[in-house]
N, C-alpha and C positions, 0 to 999 in steps of 0.2 A: 379517580382521575380518568377523564375521558381522553381518548387518543386525538380527537379533533378539538380545536380551540376556536376556530374561525378567525383567528387573528392574522392569518396569512391570506385571507380571501381577496385582498386588494393588491396582492403581489409583493407584500413586505414580510420580513421575518425579523426576529430578534437575535442579536448576538449574545454571548454569555454575559456581557455587562449591561444588557438591557437596551443597548442602542438599536434602533429600528433602521433597517436598510432594505433596499429592493432585493428581491430574490435573484436578480441577475447581477448583483454586485460581485466584483471579482473575488472577494473574500468568501462569499457564499458559494461561488462557483468552485473555488479551490477545495473547500472542505466537502462540497458535494462530490467532487471527483474522488477524493479520498474515501468517502463513504461508499461509492461504487466499487472502488478497489477492495474495500473490506468485504463487500458482498461477493466479489469474485474470488477472494481468498477463502471465504467460507465454502463456496462451491468447489474450489480445488480441494479443500480439506475433505469434503464429502466423497471425493472420487479417488483420492490418493491412497496407496497401500504402503508406501515407504515410511517406516515408523519415525525416523528422524525428521523427515519432511513434515509429516502430520503434526508432530510435537511442536516444531517451530512455527508452523502455520497458526496454531492457537496463540502463541506468544505474539506473533505479528499482528493478529487481529486486535489484541489489547493495545499494542503499540500504535496502531492506526487510530484507535479511539482517542488515545492521548494526543496524537498528532492533529487529529480533527479538532480536538479541544483547544489546542494552541491556535489553530487557524480561526476558530470562532471567537477568540478572545483578543480583540484589537488592543494593541499597545499594552497588553498584560494588565488591564484595569481591574481584574478580579483576582486578588492574590490566592484565595482558596482554590480557585479553579486552575490557577497557574501551577500550583504544586501538584495537583492531580494529573495534569496534562504534560508534565515534564518528561522528556525523553533523554535518558542518560546517553552520552556519546559512546559509552561502552556497548550499547546495542548495535551500533554500526560495526564495531569490531567483532561482535558475536556473529553477525551476518557474514563477515569476511572469513572467520574461522570455519563457519559452516560451508561456505563456498569451497574453501580449500579441502575440507573433508570430502564433500560430494565429488569434487573433481578427481579425487583418488579412486572413485568407483566407476568413472566413465572414460571412454577413450578420448584422447586429445582431439580438439576440434581442428579440422583441417580446411573445411569449407563451410559456407552458410548452410543451415539446415532449414527445412520447411517446418513451421510449427504444426504440431499434431502428435500423432502416436497413440498412446493409450488414452482412456478417458481422463485419468489423472494428469498425464503429461499435457494433453491438449488444454485442460482447464488451467494448468499452471502457465501455459503459453498465453492464454487469454488474459490471465491476471497480470502477466508481465506487460502486455500491451496497454492494459488499463492503467498500470502503474506508471508507464511512461507518459500517458496523457495527464494523469494526476500531477506528475512531476512538472510538466510544462505549465499547467495552471498555477502551481505553487511558485514556479520561477517568475511567471508574469506578475503575480501578487508581490513577490519579493522585490521586484523592480520598483513597484509603486510604494511599498511599505516594507522596509527591511525586516526580515524574519530571523529567528534563531537559525544559524547555519546548519545545525544538526538536523533540522527538518529536511533541508535539501540533500544533505549527505545520506540520510536514512533512505529517502525515496530512491536516490540514485543507486545505492548499494542493494536495495531491495529488488530492483528490476534485474540486476545481475544475478542475485540469489534465485529469483523465480526462474530465470532461464536455466541456470545450473540445476535447480531442483527438478525442472521439467525433464531435462536430459536424464537425471538419475532415476526419476520415476519411470520413464520409458524404458530404461535399461533393465530395471527390476521387473517390469511387466513383459519384457521380451519384445517390445515394440521397436520396429526398425526406424532409424533416423533416415529420412529421405533428404539427400543433398540437393542443393539448388544448382 
């Protein structure tokens, strides 16, 4: 199997069900933003030293592949791919439990902080910003074509988790949080 197919040379791509759409279609834009988020998560994983954060980052990468699969499957036309791309609502709750645990490791937030710190913390802050952009693209798509609400919940909670994980990573690394 070759990596190039030449089928997208005219600015079109195929969705999971074989439907051809333009590469600037909102659905393609939404799963493209999620793909970029997944790459940012991979970068954060490469730089993080906090064991619990690293472990969850790998699970999040898998979740984001599933989420991208949902976005690439219009109106759930492909049942086999629907099953593989399902995200259990319990995943949102797992992010919440992890946020609660990580908050126990860091001081209470009293002011806004500048993104940055250690390499791992800074990478998590970048991933958080990319997550918010992906969330905006998915919300726009959701307005046009209603999506599974778990997709929106997951991305919203993920950005909160990434912020908290960045703070925990910086704390572990001894990196100062700079207040705004």
